[in-house]
N, C-alpha and C positions, 0 to 999 in steps of 0.2 A: 504494500500500500504506500502511496506517495505522501510525503510530508512536505510542508512549506516552512522554510527557515528564514527568519528576518533578523538581520544585524543592523541596528540603527546606531551609527557612530556619531561623533561630533561634527564631521564635515560631510559625510555621505552615508548612504544606505546600501548594504549588500544583501542580496536575497538568493536563495537557491532552493530548488526542489530536490528531495532526497528519497531514495528507496533504501531503507535501513541506513547504513553508514556510507552509502555510495551517493555522492553529491553530483548534481549536474553543474554545468558551467555557471558560476555566479553572475547575477545581474546587478549592475551598479546604477544607483539613482542619486542625483544631486538636486532635484527639483524641489519646489515648495509645497506640493500637494501630497504629503506623505501618505495620508490615509487612503486617498484614491489610488495611489500606486499599489499599496498593499492589498486593497480590496480587489483591484484588477487581477493581481497574481492569484489571489484566493479563488476567484471565479474562473480563471483560465483553465485550471485542472481540478478534478475532484481530489481533495486532500483529506487524509485521516486526521492529522495533527498539524496545527500551526504553532510553532515555537518562536518566541520573540525575545530579543534582547535589546534594550535601549539605554544608552548612557545619557540621553537628553532628559532634562526635567522640564516638562511643558505643562503649564497650568491647564487643568481640565483634560489632560491626555488620558484616553481610554481606548482599549482595543476590544471592548465588549461587542462592537458591531460585527466582529469576526466570528462570534460564537455560532452563528447560524450557517457559517461556511465550512465548518469542520466538525468532527466528533469530539475533539479535545483541543482546547486553547491553553497554551502554557506561556505565561509571561514571567520570565526569569528575573529574580532578584537574588541578592546574596544570601537571603535566609531560606531559600527554597530547598526542599528535600532533594538530594542529588546522590550520584554514585560515590562521591568523595565526602570526607569529613571536613567541615569548615571550622577552623580554630580562631577565626577573627573574633575580637572581643564583642563586637556588635555585628553579627553576620548580615543583618538586614541593611547595613550601611555600606557593605562591600559592593563595588560596581559589578553589574552582571557580566560585563566583558571579561573581568579578571577571573571570576569563578568559572565561567565557561571555558576560558583558555586552559585553566587547570584541569577541568573535566576532560577536555580534548587531549591534553598531554598525558593524563592518567590512562586514557584509552590507547593512545599511540605508543607510549613507552611504559607499559605496566611493570611494576616492581623496580622502578628507577627513581632515585632522588633527582629532582629537576629544578633548574633555575629558568624561569620563563621571562624573556625580555620582549616587551611589546613596544615597538618604535612607532609612535604616532604623535598626536598633539602633545601627549605626555609620554615620557618613558616610564613604564612600570616594570618593576623587577619583583617577581613573585616566586615563592618557595613552596615546592610540593615534595612530600616525602614518598619514599618507595612504598609506604603503607597506605597511600592515597589520602594523606592529610594535608590540607591547605593551611600552611602555617602563618601566612600573611606576606607582606612585602613592602616595597618602598615606591614612591612616586617622585619624579622630578620632571622638569620641562623637557619636551622633545626639541628637535632641531628648529622647526619653524617658530616655536614658542620662544626659544632663546634669541633667535635673530630679532623677532618682533619686540621682545622685552628691551633689548639694547636700544633699538630705535625709539620706542615709546618713552623710555625713561631718561634719555639724554637729548641734548639739543643738536649735537653735531654728528652723531654716528648714523650712517645710512642704513636703510633696510636692505639686507642682502638675502640672496637665495643660496641653497646648498651648492657648494662648489664641486666641480669634477676633480679638482686637484688641490692638495694642501701641502704645505711645507712645514718644516719644524719651527721656524721663527719668521714671523711676518715682517716684511720690510716696508710696508705701507699700511694705511688704515684698513683697507679692504682685506688684505691678507691677515692682518692681526685679528680682525673679527672672525673671519672664516676659520682660521686655525684655532682660535680660542674656543669657538663653539664646537667644532668637530673633534679636536683633540681632547677637549674637556669631556665630551661624551665617550670617546674611545677609552680614555683613562678610567672613567667611571665604570664602564662595563668590564674592562680588564681587571679592575680592582676587585669586583665581585667574583670574577672567575678565579683569580688568584686566591682569594679568601676561602672559596668553597670548591676545592678540587674534588675530582671523582663524581661530579654531578653531570647529568645531561644538560647541555646548554641549548635552549630553544629560542630562536629569534623569529619574531612575527611582526606584522604591521607594515605600514607603507614604506618605511625606511630600512627594513630588515636587510635587504640585499646590500644596500649601500654600506652598512656596517659589517656585514658578514665578509665583505671583500677587504676590510681594513683591520679586522681583529685577527690576531695570530692563532688563537685557540681553535680547536675542532668544535664546530657548532652545527646544529641542525636548523635549517630554515624551513618553517612550515607556514604556508599561506592559509588564510581563512580559518584560524583556530577557533574563533567564536562560532562560525557556522558548523564546524565539526563538533564543537561542544553542544550546540543546539540539536544536531542530529542525534548525538548520544543521549541527550535529555528526552527527546521524543521516543527513542527506543526504550529508555529506562522507565518512563511513565507508562508505556504500553504494556510492559511486563510486570512492573512492581506495584502499580497503583490502579 
């Protein structure tokens, strides 16, 4: 039976139909009519389960209109019952994208301690034990957030984009900003890897490949972790609940 998976991120929406854990090619949406987009997908195919993750907080947001389009509607938050154990102090405050990434990694790398790096608007670094326990993690600004912060909070520093090339020491303002942002992130990531040896290191998110090419350690790049986590949740709820 086909399920519909919806990952609502900070800047775009990704959706996919799935049969079990096999996902179709994701569909990306950046328009303003989110609910019409989702409803259109729900009506396009007969689906058993619709599983949704959203990191946006929108006043009056509700997905109840989808209940008539499926047998089961799952709107994921950090406090939801799942295949892993959530050790966050207040699980309900954990972003759904983070818990779903951990659920996906637990499925893809069972029995492994893992560090999950998600390179997006924010850089999140999350810890998953080999016993399937989400221990928590850390959050810092991602690439674009760092560039924007420097521009927003100073009078003379320009707004820059991710460079193709960096050097060790900047010899002009542009190089100094580019190197400071990118090397700062690289050193941050490598610091975690050095501190936690013998873990599986999983990179995901829009800038994952960029950093995978620049970090010395052996890592795994996995696209669409949240969608994989949603597929796992749809399967879990079909069997367990």
